[in-house]
Structure formats: C-alpha cells, structure tokens
N, C-alpha and C positions, 0 to 999 in steps of 0.2 A: 504494500499500499504506499502511495506517495503522500508526503506531508505537504499540505498547503502552505505556501509562502505566507509568512506572517505580515499582516497589514494592520496597523494600529491606529485607531481613531483617537486623535488627541483630545483630551479633556483639559482645556486651559483655563477654565474659570469655575468659580464656585457655583452653587446652586443658585444663590441670589443674582450673581452676575449673569448666569445663564437666562434666568427669567427676565432680567432687564434687557438683554440682548434681543430676545424673541418679542419684546414689546415694540415692534416696528409699526409703522403707520398702516392703516387698513384701506388706504385709498385704492390700492391695487385690487384688493378684494372686492371692494365696492364697485369698482370699474368693471371688473370682470362678471360679477354677479349681474350687474345692470345690463351688460351685453347679452348674457344668457337669458335674462328675463325678457328682453326686447325680442330676441329671436323666437322664444317659446310664444309669446303673446302674437307675434307676426304670424306664426303658423296657425294659432287660433283664429286670428282675424281671416286668413285666407280660407279657412275651413267653414267659418260661420258666415262668411259673406259680407262683412262689415260689422258696424257697431259704433256706439257713441265714443267720442274721444276721451270724455271723463272716465267712463267705465275702463277703457282701455289703459288709460294713465294709471288708475287705482290697481288695475291688475298687475301692471308692470312694477309698481312699488311694492305690492304684496309678494310678487315672485322675487324681486331682488332681495327683500328681507329674508324670504325662504331660503334661497341659495346661501346667503351669508350665514344664517343660522345653521344650515346643514354643514357648512364648512367648519363652523366653530365647533359643533357637535363632533365632527370628524377629528378636530385637533385634540378634544378630550378623550376620544376613543384611542388615538394614537398614543396620548400620555399614558392611558391606563395600560395599553399593550406594552409599553416600554418599561413599566415598572417591574423590578426584580421580583418574580413569584417567590423566590426563596425567602426574601425579606418579609413578604407579607404573610408567608405561611409560618414563619418562625414566632410570629407574635401570638400564635395559638399553640399552646402546649398539647392540646388534645384535638388534632384535626377532626373535621366532621367526617361522618360515615361516607358522605358523597364524595369528599375529597380523596378519601382513602381509595374508594372504588375507581374513581377516575384515573388516579395514578397507577393503579394496577392495569387498567385497560389501555391507557395511553402508552404507546410503544416509546422506547428510548431512541430518539432519531440520531443521536450521536453514538449509538451503540454499534454492534456488529451486524452481520447479515441476517442473523436470526431475528433481531429486531426489526429489520427491514420486512422480512417475511411476515412478521407479526402485523406490522403496519398495513401491509398488502392485504393480509387476511381480513383485518378490521373493516378495510375500505370496501373489500369484496362482499362482506356481509350487508354492508349499508347499501351497496348497489344491486344486491340480489333481486328485491322486489321489482326494480325497473327492468332488470334483465328478464325475468320470468313474464312480466307483463308483456314485454315487447317481442318475445320469441315467436317466429324464428329470427326477426329483425325488423327494425325500422328502415323502410326504403323511401327515398325521395324521388321526386319527378326526374331530376337529372340523372339519377342512377338508372332509371328505366331505359332512358336514351342510350346510356353507355353500354348496357347489358345487350340492347338490340344491335349496337355497332359490333359488340363481341361475336353475336350470332350471325352477322352479316345481313340483317334485317332492315328494310327502309325505315327510317325514323324521321323525326322533324328536322334533323340537321343534314343527313346525308341519305343516299339511296341504298346504303348498307356498308359503305367503307368507313374506316376509322377516321376521326376528325380530331384535331387538336383543339376544338371548340371547348371541350373538357379536357383537363390534363391527361395525357395518354398513360402515364404511370398509374393514375387511379382507375382508368378504364381497364388496365391490365390486371390490377389486383381484384376488382370486382369480377372480372371475367374468369380469372383462375378459380376464385371461391365458387363461382356459378358453375363452372365446369365440373369441379370436384364433386359438387352436389349432384350434378346430372349423372356422373359416373356411378356414385353410390346408390342412387335411386331417384332423387328428385332435387331440382334446384333449390327448394326451401332448405334442404339439409345444408347446401353450401352457404345459404345466407345465414343459418344458425352457426355454422363454422366461423364465418367472418365476425359475426357478432361477439362470439366467445374470445376470438383472437384478438379483435380491437379493444374488448373490454380488458383483457389481461394487459395489453400493451400500454393502455392509458392509465390503468392503475399503477403499473410499474414506473411510468414516467412521473405521475404525480407523486408518488412515494419518493422517488429519486429528488424531485424539486424540493420537497419538504426537508429531506435530509441535507440537501445542499444549504438550504436557509439555516438549518439548525447548526451547521458547522462553520457558518460564516459571520457568526457574531450577532445575529438578530436575537431578540428576546425570546424566552421560551413561550411566552403567551402568543407571540406572533407566528411562530412556526406551528405551534399547536392549533392555533386559530386557523391557519392556512389548511392544515390537515382536516380539521373539522368541516371547513367550507367545502373542500373537495369530496368529503364523504357524504354530507347530508344535503347540500344545496341540490334540489332536484334536477335542475336543468344541466348540471355537470354530467351525471351518468346518462341523461336523456340524449344529450348532444353527443357525448363521447362514444356511444354504442350504435349510433346511426350508420346505416350503409349509405353514405354520402361522402363526397370528396372532401368536405371541410373536416370530417371526422378523422380522415387519414392525416390531413395537414396538421391537426391540433396536437398530437404527441411529438411530431417532428419539430413543429414550431416551439413547443415547450423546451426541448432538449437544446434547440438552438438558443433559446433565450437563456438558459442555464450557463450555456458556453459563453455567451456574450457577457453575462454577469461576472464569470470567471476572468474573462480578458480584462474587463474594467477593474475588478478587485485586485488583480496581479499586476496592473498597469502594462499589460501585454507580455509580461515575463513568461506566462504559461505557454506562449506560443513558440518559444525557444525549443520546447519539447516537440519532436517530429510527430509523434503519436498524437498529441493534443492538437497541432496544426492540421493533421490529416483529418482528425475528427471534426474539427471546426469546418474545414472545407466540405467534407462529406455532408454535413448537416446542412450547409448553406445550398448545396446541390439539390438535396431532398425538399428544402423548403421551396426552392425554385421549380422543382419538378411536380409538386403536389398542389400548387395553387397558381393561377394564372398571374396574380400580381406578387407572387413570392419572390421573384428575383428583384423587384423594386425593393421590397422590404429588406432583403439581404444587403442590397447596395446601400440603403439609407442607414441601416444598422452599422455597417462597417465605417461609413463616413463619420457618424456620431462617435463611435469608438476610437477613431483615430485621433480625436481631440483629446482624449484622456490617457492614452497609452504613452509610455515613456520610450523615447528612441525612434529613429527613422525606420529601422528594420521591423519593428512591429507594425508601424503604418503601412510600409510596403506590403507586408503579408495580409494585412486587413484589406487594402485596396486591391491587391492581387486577387483575393478570394472573391471580391465583388466583381472584378473584371472576368475571372474565369467563370463564374456563374453566368454572367451576360454572354459570354462567348458560347456556353453551351445552349443557352435558351434561344439566342438570336442568330447563331451561325451553325453550330453543328447539327441541332435538331431540324430546323426548317430547310437547310440547304444540302444536308447529307442523309440523316436518318429518315426523315419523312418521305423523301422521294424514293428511297431504297425500299421502304415498307409500304408504299402506297398509302401513306396517311395524308389526308387532307389538312393543310395548315389552318389554324383558327384565323377568324377574321379580325380586323382592326376596329370593328364597331363597338367591341367591349370597352376600348380605351376612349372613345369619343361618345360614350353613352349619354353624358350630361349635355353637350352640344346638341346631339340629335334630339333629345327630349325638349330642349329649349326651342329648337327649331321648329317642331311639330307644333308647339302652342303658338309660336310666332305665325305660322300659316293659318293656324286656326282663328286667331284673334285678329291678325293684321295682314292676311293674305292679300286682300284687295289694295293695300297701300304699298306693297312691295314692288320693285321694278321687275319686269319680265325676265331679266337675266337671273336676278337673285331667286326668284320663285322657280324658275327651271333647275337652277342648281340644287335648291332644297328638295324639290319634289323627286329629282333624279337621285339623290343620296338617300333619302328616307324610304321607308317601306311604302307600298302603294296605299293611297288613302290614309296617309299618316294624319292629317288634321281631323279626319272623321273618327279614326281608331285610337286617337290620344286618350290615355289613361293617366291621371295625375299621380297614381300610386306605384306605377311600374312603367319600364321603359321597353319591355319585351317586344310590344307590337309595333314600336317605332323603329328599333334598331335591327330586328330580325335576326336570323342565324347564319346568313350567307354574305359572303364578302366578294362581289363580282368585279369584273374588269371595269365596268362602268363606275362603280364606287371608287375603285382605285384612281381611276382618271379624274373623277371629281373631288377627291379628297382635298387637294390643296384649294381650289376655288371654293369649296364648301366652308373651309376654315376661315378663309378670307371674308366670305358673305356673313358667316356667323359672327365674326369679330366686329364687322362693320355694324351690323344691325344691333349688337350690344349696346352701343352709344345711343341709338335711337329709341330702343325699347327696353330700357333697363328694368322696368317694373315686370314686364312679361318674362324676362330671363330670370328674375329673382322669384317669381311666382312658381315657374316651372321647376326651379332647383329646390326651393324650401318645401314645396309640397311633396316633392319625391323623397327628400331626406328628413322630413320632420320627425321621424321615429327616433332620430338621435339627439334632438334638441327639445322636442315639445312635450308637455304633459299629456297624458290621455285625456281626451275630451269626448263630448257627446258624439262627435262625427267619426273620429278614429280612435281606435283602441291600440295604443303603442305598448302595451304590456307584453312581457314574455307569455307565450302560450304554448300549448301542448298538442292540439288536435292534429295537426299536420305531422307531427313527429310520431304519433301513434298509429296512423294509417299505414298499412304495410306498403302500399304503394299509392301513388297518386291516381285518383279514379280516371278511368278511361280504357279504351281498347288495347292500347299499347302494353298495359300491365298483362293482360290475357295472352297477347301475342308472345311477350317475353317469357311466358310461363313462370311469372314471380308470384310468391305468396301474397295473398290479400287478406286484410282483417275479417274475422268472422265475429267480432264483438264491438260492432259499431256503436251501439248504444252505450256501452261501458266506456269507451273511449270518449264519446261525447259528453257523458256524465263527468268525466275527469276534466275535460276541457272547461266544461261550464263552471266547475268549482275553482279552477285555476283563474278563470276570468273574473269570477265573483270575488276571489280572495284578491285579486289584483286592484279591484276597484274600491277596495276598503281603505279607508283613510290612513290606517297603521301600516299597511303593507304596500300601498301604491308607489312610493318612491323606490322601494327596494325591488319591486318587480316591474319597473319601468325601464324600457330599453334605454331612455335617455340617461338614466342613472349610471348604467354600466358603460355606455358609449362616450358620454361626455362628462357628466358631473363628477364621477368618482375620479377619472383621469385628471380633470381640472383640479380637485381637491388635493390629490397626490402631487400634482406638479407645483401647486401654489405652496404646499407645506415644505417641499423640497427646496423651492427658491428661498423661503423664509429662512430655512435652517442653514442653507449656504451663506446667506448674508450674515446670519448670526454666528457662523463659523462653528456650528453644531454638526455639520455634516460636510464631508469631503466630496469633491467631484468624482472621486474614486467609486463611491457608493451611490452618488446621485446618478451615475451613468446606468444603474439598474433599471432606470426608466426607459432605457432604449427599446425593449420589446413593446412597451405601450406606445411610445412615440412613433414607431414604425407601423403600428396597426391603425391608429385613429384616422390618419389621412385617408385611408382607403376605404374606411366606412363612409367617409363624407363625399366619396365619388362613386359610391355603389349604386346599382341599378334599382334599388328599392330598399325601403327601410320599415314600412309598416305592414308588408305582407308577410306570410309564413315563410317564404323564402329568405326574406331579410334577416330571419332568426339565425341563419347559418353563418352570417357575417360576424355575429357577436361571439362566436366560440372562442377565438384567441383571447378577446377581452375578459371573458369569464375565467379563462385559465390563468391569465397573469394578473388578474385583480389583486390577490393577496401579496404579490411581489412587491408592489409600490407601497403597501402599508407596512411590509416587514422592513424595507429599507430604512424607513423613519424610525426604527427602534434600535438600529446598530449602535452599539456602545463601543466595543473593542473586539478585535479578532483574536480568538484564542490561539496561542502558539502551539498548542498540543494537538489540535484537531487533525484527524487523519481522514483521507478519503480512500 
C-alpha cells in the first residue's frame, strides 16, 4: 500500500480570530441571491404569462431572502459537520444506546479491505428494495434505440446501422448484456445481469469515494454523512442501477473526480507515478467515451487543475491528457474507427441545440419580420415545420436526429443569422432559453413541476412499439409504479421537502452555496487552493446542465446524475482540518 503524501492545512489563528476573519461583508451573498431570485421569478413570469409588477417585486424580495437564509443554514450545517465528533462524544461518559448501535453498524473507512466490504454490504442492503422493485431493470427510451442498433433494426436514428448519436461504448455494453440474456434464454435475463453488475460497480465506486474522503482529512461526520447519503437518498440507487448511458458514465466520472481531487491535494506530485498517470488518462478516456460532452468536461477539469499543481511537468501531463482525449474523440474515432466499422458519426445538432430552439421560437413569433434570406437559412437548418412543432420544454422536435449535407452547408450562415437576430429579438431568445432550462433555476410552480420524479425510471421501457420490437422487458406493475410516483410528487410539493427534492437545489443552489463558502474560506485563509480545487468535478458539470436539451422533462433527470454523486464532496472539503500523515491507501 502506498502512503499518501502529507499535505497539512495550516491553522494560523485562534478561534476568535478565525471567527473574525469569516465575518466578511455579505454583499456578494445578497447579489448572488438576488440574481437567483430574479431568474426564478422570470421563469414563473414566462409560465404564468405576465402578472403585476408589485407582486413580482415582492416575490423577488421573498426569494432573495429565502436563498440567503438557505445559504446561512448551509454554513451552520457545515460548521456542525466540521466539529470533532470525538470531542462531542467525550462529554458523555455513557453514550446513548443509539450512538453505540450506529458505531457498530458504521464501517471504519480508514480501516482495511474488510471494512470496505462491510461498507459495501451495508450500502447493498439499503439499495436492495430498489433493486428488487426494478428487476429485471429500468430501461430508458435512448436504450431502446441502442438495443435496436445492436440488433440491426430500423430505429428513429438509423435504418439499422450503429450511430454515434449515442456513445458507441454504451451501445456496446448494453448490446453485450442483451446478447448474453438472449443466449441464456431471454433478453430480460441480460437486463437483470446488467442491473446487477452496474449496481455492484456503483456501490464499489461510492464506497471508494467515501474511503478517499475519510483518508484525506475531512471530518468524520462529513464522510459518514456522504456514506449515509449514498445509502438512503432514493434517487442515488434509482439512477445508478438504470440501463441508460448516464448510469454507465456515473461511476467512471466519480472515479475521475477522485483522481482530480488527488491531483489537487498533492499539487500534481501523484502524476510522477506512471501507474497513477496511466490511471488518470484511462479514466479521462472513459469519461470522454461514455458521454457526448465528457471530453469537454475532461478538458475543463485539466485546465482548472493546471492552476493548482506545482511545476510545469505536472501541467504538461494534465494538458496532454486533455489533448489526448480530444485526439481520440475528434480524430481517431470519426476518421478511422467509425468508417472501418461502418458506424455513422453523430450529428452536430446536439452542440447547437440552444440556438436551434431559439431560432424555432424566432420563426414562430417573428417569422413575418425576418428577411427572406434569414428565413430560408433557418428553415433549412431546422426540422420541417419547426415553428409549428416548437415545444418550450424540449428541443427534440427542433434539432432532430440526423445531420445532413444541407445542414453542414448551412451551419456557418445559420450561426451568423442566429447571432445577428439575437441583437434584434433578445427577449425571444431569453424566453426560449429560460423556458427550456428553468428546471435548473426555478422553484416548482403550478405550471411546471421541477421536482425529482420516479415514474419514468420505474417503467421498464418507454411505451411504444420499439420496445416490443427490441424484445425488451416491460413493466407489469404500472399501478404500483404510478402510486410510487404520485407519492414522490406529493412529497416534493410539501413545504418541508420541496427545496431538497427540487432539481434547482441540486443543479444550482447547492453548487452556489458550496462555491460561496469556499470563496469565503479562501479569503479568510481557512482553506487552501489545494483543497478548494476539489470543486473541479462540480465546476465541470454545471455548465453542461445549462446547455442541455431539457430540464423539466423526465429525460432531464439523467443530466442530474453527476451532480447527485459529487454533492457530498463539496460539503466535505469545507470540513478539512489537516491531512493525517499516517493515512494509507
């Protein structure tokens, strides 16, 4: 076992001085809260079609106060997490029965492999009800398309050929399990095998993440809280065991995130080890291969880490990893592997989904005001009848699934026309964008329910003839799953639970609070940049949420999976006191 390099967080001031340092002006908090409140209210305004200015202003004030209060509550929560549990426990000579029980159940995350197996067993027991309820497995709409590609059947994307519209590696994984089930007796058996394997892999990765936190100087409450979150928050197992490409991406991204944390914690010294560098590069490749935007996340993470590592050699290795990932995704695959294997490259429409959505609304609301040239360019780039088929909640009917030669020819003129009209119709562009992405910023309202939901996850496949053609298992307990979904929706609409089950909380509010607290502690010299860089996984995830093709649909839930996985990391970094020199890995 290799010893972790010692990195000590300096404690240069007394407790009173520390408190004085943290009493910084709250103008930044007020400003950010005001912006969040205005964006949330703007989305409500778009949904409700207007309203009195006075009422809107009162809503903005109330929401500003609400965001500020939530941030202050978060500060107290972090303060409680950072307290030494040994000190609080020593004040009682006779620990309570519950405390004794918890100590026996809770694994020792700084212990040996037996303790790791114990932790995995505890998590598996907590996940078991969701596993049994979902058997043979949760299958999403995109997975149906990928299985049909595997079988060579016509599907909404191709006439039977493979396409990189969905990551090819994910299609290969799903196809292998599907084929195993078919050989054994029925594809449903393969789906069950996949569910079992991805559950085991996810549990192992979550336990590994908690063990890393435990050995990196965070408080005991913080890493035990992370373990508890992974065990009992229902949407963690629901998402992690789904037969969907994002579930394959999640454990890979978590491992890559841990490696990013290690690079930051050691200021790049760990990259001197060839095995560690090879592991970092391999995970970077897997992140790039299991999600279409993964290569951009890798590039952004490496760039952020380059600012905190020591020495140009470490920076070269980081930037080299980003360049190598780009080389694989943009050169090796489309120019060499795909033609050799007769795989159709994915279209560019995914990267310009927002401009396409805005252009469709532009045609719908101001089509008569556009020049003939601009109108011809927009209609040539968009799907047929885009203005009539425009849906504010999703971009699928606008962008389509095919990238034609006509689209390639019109790409540059389209972007020019789109940019030119942005200055003429900014309100139309803002409306199209915020209506599409409101799930990440708006509170649930009477028109849109942006809470976490479960019904789509518990349907075995998306309804439709493609599921039957692909011979995939379908749900036989629709009423049961509908009942579960209605309960989740009811719970999410309750005052005490609404913030925690809101998509906006996990996508924007919690990242904002973590970033705000990190900046405050950096200014107060209570945290070093070495540990502040642990926010890198969050910082490379949020931007791609805000350019996604939907936020309030069931499909939008998939995009939250990385945010749920890394949520405890930002909280844990704020409890770092000092790095134990004896920690082993």
